[in-house]
C-alpha positions in Angstrom: -54.6 28.0 5.0 -56.0 26.9 8.4 -58.6 24.7 6.7 -55.9 23.0 4.6 -53.8 22.2 7.7 -56.8 20.9 9.5 -57.7 18.5 6.7 -54.0 17.4 6.5 -54.0 16.7 10.2 -57.2 14.7 9.9 -55.7 12.6 7.2 -52.6 11.9 9.3 -54.7 10.9 12.2 -56.8 8.6 10.1 -53.7 6.9 8.7 -52.2 6.4 12.1 -55.5 5.0 13.4 -55.7 2.6 10.5 -52.2 1.4 11.2 -53.0 0.8 14.8 -56.3 -0.9 13.9 -54.6 -3.4 11.6 -51.6 -4.7 13.4 -48.7 -5.7 11.3 -47.3 -9.3 11.4 -43.8 -9.2 12.8 -43.4 -12.9 11.8 -44.2 -12.2 8.1 -42.1 -9.0 7.9 -39.2 -9.9 5.7 -40.1 -13.6 5.5 -38.3 -15.6 4.6 -35.0 -14.4 6.0 -33.2 -17.7 5.8 -33.7 -21.1 3.9 -36.9 -23.0 4.4 -36.7 -26.8 5.1 -39.2 -29.0 3.3 -39.6 -32.5 4.7 -40.2 -35.2 2.1 -42.0 -38.3 3.3 -40.4 -40.8 1.1 -36.9 -41.8 0.0 -34.7 -40.0 -2.4 -35.1 -40.7 -6.1 -38.8 -41.7 -5.9 -41.6 -39.8 -7.7 -42.6 -37.7 -4.6 -39.0 -36.8 -4.0 -38.5 -35.7 -7.6 -41.7 -33.7 -7.8 -41.1 -32.0 -4.5 -37.6 -31.0 -5.5 -38.9 -29.5 -8.7 -41.5 -27.5 -6.8 -38.8 -26.4 -4.3 -36.7 -25.0 -7.1 -39.6 -23.0 -8.4 -40.6 -21.7 -5.0 -37.0 -20.8 -4.1 -36.9 -18.5 -7.1 -40.1 -16.8 -6.0 -39.1 -16.4 -2.3 -35.5 -15.4 -3.0 -34.4 -18.0 -0.4 -33.5 -21.6 -0.9 -35.9 -24.4 -0.1 -33.8 -27.3 1.3 -35.2 -30.8 1.2 -34.9 -33.3 4.0 -36.1 -36.9 3.3 -38.0 -38.4 6.2 -39.4 -41.7 5.1 -41.5 -43.9 7.4 -45.0 -44.6 8.7 -46.1 -45.1 5.1 -45.4 -41.5 4.3 -46.9 -40.0 7.5 -43.7 -39.7 9.5 -42.5 -36.4 8.1 -45.7 -34.4 8.8 -46.1 -36.1 12.2 -42.5 -35.3 13.2 -42.9 -31.7 12.1 -46.2 -31.2 13.9 -44.6 -32.4 17.2 -41.3 -30.7 17.1 -41.1 -27.8 14.6 -41.8 -24.1 15.4 -44.8 -22.6 13.5 -42.5 -19.9 12.0 -42.7 -21.0 8.3 -39.2 -22.5 8.2 -40.2 -26.1 8.5 -42.8 -27.5 6.1 -43.8 -31.1 5.0 -45.0 -32.7 1.8 -48.2 -34.4 3.1 -49.9 -37.5 1.6 -53.2 -38.9 2.6 -51.6 -41.4 4.9 -51.4 -38.7 7.7 -55.2 -38.9 7.9 -55.1 -42.6 8.4 -52.3 -42.9 10.9 -54.3 -42.0 14.1 -56.9 -44.6 13.1 -54.3 -47.4 12.9 -51.7 -46.6 15.5 -51.7 -45.0 19.0 -50.0 -41.7 18.2 -50.1 -38.3 19.9 -51.0 -36.7 16.6 -54.2 -35.3 15.2 -53.5 -34.1 11.6 -56.7 -31.9 11.5 -55.7 -29.9 14.7 -51.9 -30.2 14.6 -51.2 -29.1 11.1 -51.6 -25.9 9.1 -53.0 -26.9 5.7 -51.3 -24.5 3.2 -52.0 -25.8 -0.3 -52.5 -29.0 -2.3 -50.3 -29.3 -5.4 -50.8 -32.6 -7.2 -52.2 -36.2 -7.2 -50.7 -39.5 -7.9 -51.8 -41.7 -10.8 -51.7 -45.1 -9.1 -51.8 -48.6 -10.5 -50.0 -52.0 -10.6 -46.9 -52.5 -12.5 -45.3 -55.8 -13.5 -42.1 -56.7 -15.5 -42.5 -56.8 -19.3 -41.6 -60.5 -19.3 -44.1 -61.4 -16.7 -46.4 -64.3 -17.8 -49.6 -62.2 -17.1 -50.5 -60.0 -20.0 -53.7 -58.7 -18.6 -55.1 -57.8 -15.1 -57.5 -60.7 -15.4 -54.7 -63.2 -15.9 -52.8 -61.7 -12.9 -55.9 -62.2 -10.7 -56.4 -65.7 -12.0 -52.9 -66.6 -11.0 -53.3 -65.1 -7.6 -56.5 -67.2 -7.0 -54.8 -70.5 -7.7 -51.6 -69.5 -5.9 -52.8 -68.1 -2.6 -50.1 -66.0 -0.7 -47.5 -66.5 -3.5 -48.1 -63.2 -5.3 -45.8 -60.6 -3.8 -46.3 -56.9 -4.3 -44.2 -53.9 -3.2 -45.8 -51.0 -1.4 -44.6 -48.1 1.0 -46.0 -50.2 3.9 -48.8 -51.2 6.1 -51.8 -48.9 6.1 -50.8 -46.9 3.1 -53.3 -46.1 0.3 -51.6 -48.7 -1.9 -51.9 -51.4 0.8 -55.5 -50.6 1.5 -56.5 -50.6 -2.2 -54.8 -54.0 -2.7 -56.7 -55.3 0.4 -59.9 -54.0 -1.1 -59.2 -55.8 -4.3 -58.3 -59.0 -2.5 -61.5 -58.8 -0.4 -63.5 -58.4 -3.6 -61.8 -61.3 -5.4 -61.5 -63.6 -2.5 -57.7 -63.9 -2.8 -54.6 -63.7 -0.6 -51.4 -62.0 -1.7 -48.3 -60.9 0.2 -47.3 -57.3 0.7 -43.6 -56.4 0.8 -43.0 -53.0 2.4 -40.4 -50.6 1.1 -39.6 -47.1 2.2 -40.3 -45.6 -1.3 -41.1 -46.3 -4.9 -37.4 -46.1 -6.0 -36.5 -49.1 -3.8 -39.7 -50.9 -5.0 -38.8 -50.4 -8.7 -35.3 -51.8 -8.1 -36.8 -54.8 -6.3 -39.1 -55.4 -9.3 -36.4 -55.2 -11.8 -34.4 -57.7 -9.8 -37.3 -60.2 -9.6 -37.6 -59.9 -5.8 -41.3 -59.0 -6.0 -43.8 -59.8 -8.7 -45.5 -56.4 -8.8 -45.2 -52.8 -7.6 -48.1 -50.7 -6.6 -47.9 -46.9 -6.8 -47.0 -44.2 -9.2 -46.2 -45.8 -12.5 -42.5 -45.5 -13.6 -43.5 -43.9 -16.8 -40.2 -43.9 -18.6 -39.4 -47.5 -17.8 -42.9 -48.6 -19.0 -42.4 -46.6 -22.3 -39.0 -48.2 -22.6 -40.6 -51.7 -22.5 -39.1 -52.7 -19.1 -42.4 -52.8 -17.3 -46.1 -53.1 -18.1 -49.2 -51.6 -16.3 -52.0 -54.1 -16.4 -54.4 -51.8 -14.4 -54.7 -48.2 -13.2 -56.7 -47.0 -10.3 -57.8 -43.5 -11.3 -61.1 -42.2 -12.6 -59.9 -42.5 -16.2 -57.0 -44.1 -18.1 -53.8 -42.1 -18.0 -53.1 -40.2 -21.2 -49.7 -41.8 -21.5 -51.1 -45.3 -20.9 -54.3 -45.5 -22.8 -54.2 -49.3 -22.9 -54.3 -49.7 -19.1 -57.9 -50.3 -17.9 -59.1 -48.7 -14.7 -60.4 -50.7 -11.8 -63.7 -48.9 -12.2 -64.2 -50.0 -15.8 -63.3 -53.6 -14.8 -66.2 -53.6 -12.4 -64.6 -53.0 -9.1 -66.2 -49.7 -8.3 -62.9 -48.5 -6.8 -61.3 -45.2 -7.7 -58.1 -44.4 -5.7 -57.0 -40.8 -6.0 -54.3 -39.6 -3.6 -53.6 -35.9 -3.5 -50.5 -34.5 -1.8 -49.6 -31.0 -0.8 -47.8 -28.7 1.7 -48.6 -28.4 5.4 -46.8 -26.7 8.3 -47.1 -26.9 12.1 -50.3 -25.6 13.7 -50.4 -21.9 14.7 -48.7 -20.5 11.7 -49.0 -16.7 11.1 -51.7 -16.1 8.4 -49.5 -13.7 6.5 -46.7 -16.3 6.3 -49.2 -18.9 5.1 -50.4 -16.6 2.4 -46.8 -16.0 1.2 -46.1 -19.7 1.1 -49.5 -20.5 -0.6 -48.9 -18.0 -3.3 -45.3 -19.1 -3.9 -46.3 -22.8 -4.2 -49.3 -22.0 -6.3 -46.9 -20.2 -8.7 -45.2 -23.6 -9.2 -48.4 -24.8 -10.8 -47.7 -22.3 -13.6 -44.0 -23.2 -13.9 -43.5 -25.1 -17.1 -40.5 -27.0 -15.6 -42.5 -28.2 -12.6 -45.5 -29.2 -14.9 -43.2 -31.1 -17.1 -41.8 -33.0 -14.1 -45.3 -33.9 -13.0 -46.2 -35.1 -16.5 -43.0 -37.2 -16.7 -43.9 -38.8 -13.3 -47.5 -39.4 -14.3 -48.8 -37.0 -11.6 -51.7 -34.7 -12.2 -51.7 -31.0 -11.1 -54.4 -30.7 -8.4 -54.8 -27.3 -6.7 -56.6 -26.7 -3.5 -56.4 -23.6 -1.5 -55.6 -23.8 2.2 -59.3 -23.6 3.2 -60.3 -26.2 0.6 -57.4 -28.5 1.5 -58.5 -28.4 5.2 -62.1 -29.1 4.3 -61.0 -32.1 2.1 -58.8 -33.3 5.0 -61.6 -33.2 7.5 -63.9 -35.1 5.2 -61.4 -37.8 4.4 -60.3 -38.2 8.0 -63.7 -39.7 8.7 -63.6 -41.7 5.4 -60.3 -43.2 6.3 -61.5 -44.2 9.8 -64.4 -46.1 8.3 -62.1 -47.9 5.8 -59.6 -48.9 8.5 -62.4 -50.3 10.7 -64.0 -52.2 7.8 -60.7 -53.9 6.8 -59.8 -54.7 10.4 -56.6 -52.6 10.4 -57.3 -50.8 13.7 -54.5 -50.2 16.1 -51.7 -52.1 14.3 -48.2 -50.6 13.9 -47.1 -49.1 10.6 -44.4 -50.9 8.7 -41.9 -49.8 6.2 -40.2 -47.2 8.4 
């Protein structure tokens, strides 16, 4: 009997010691206890807004608390994460949808923000399928015809983008540099506004995520796409790569939080958002928008961010975009 009691006591001591050796995370206990705010970097009604709201619905069901969205357009999509990093508490109750422009912002503007050090990189969710879209009744039936028109009409071709220094602006500048042409960027706060402007004839083209449903309805055409391969829903749209430009523009976007977040809270959020990538409703939304599922864990996402932070610096310097203010905000 004495031996049994001794063993029991030893087990109790071991359990108590183990609990003391591995401190619990008070921040993650019961998380989340209230709604979580997700900052969206573009205007309501655009593709990023739609996909982010679909992800939020999926995550809300997993967490048992509502994910509320707050649109914070500006700085070419970098404003939401920048504002969050500088003002939000790292408690997991404020997150931001984060496009690649956050890695470009410090190289273009004087900002007190370092995306590598000032953000917690939680998970990457998807990637945009970018390209150029024109009206179906536009006189240019091919990309080559569009370029030919731009060459003989310097500065007259207008295209919509989310603003100065964005991925879309930079890719169009790379094309212009390659072709020796000049065209005019017209900044908007989001794709939804750009599409309205194109329909109304206020711009000649829109750069960005293709408005799939309007292309399939015969309202718009896509003369070129910027990805590694042609989109499945637009097999007739050639890529810049196959046209000989040597340019492939992929733009992932994911979820970040302020720096210093509790590791257990990050794991809860990572797993909940990763679950959205198995949610049929979310995947259908991505397909409808022409976005590709693109998972990266928090560690891989941070590694990708570090690598691309330096790549973006070199692109900005080569194109002479250094220390200029962002537009479109």
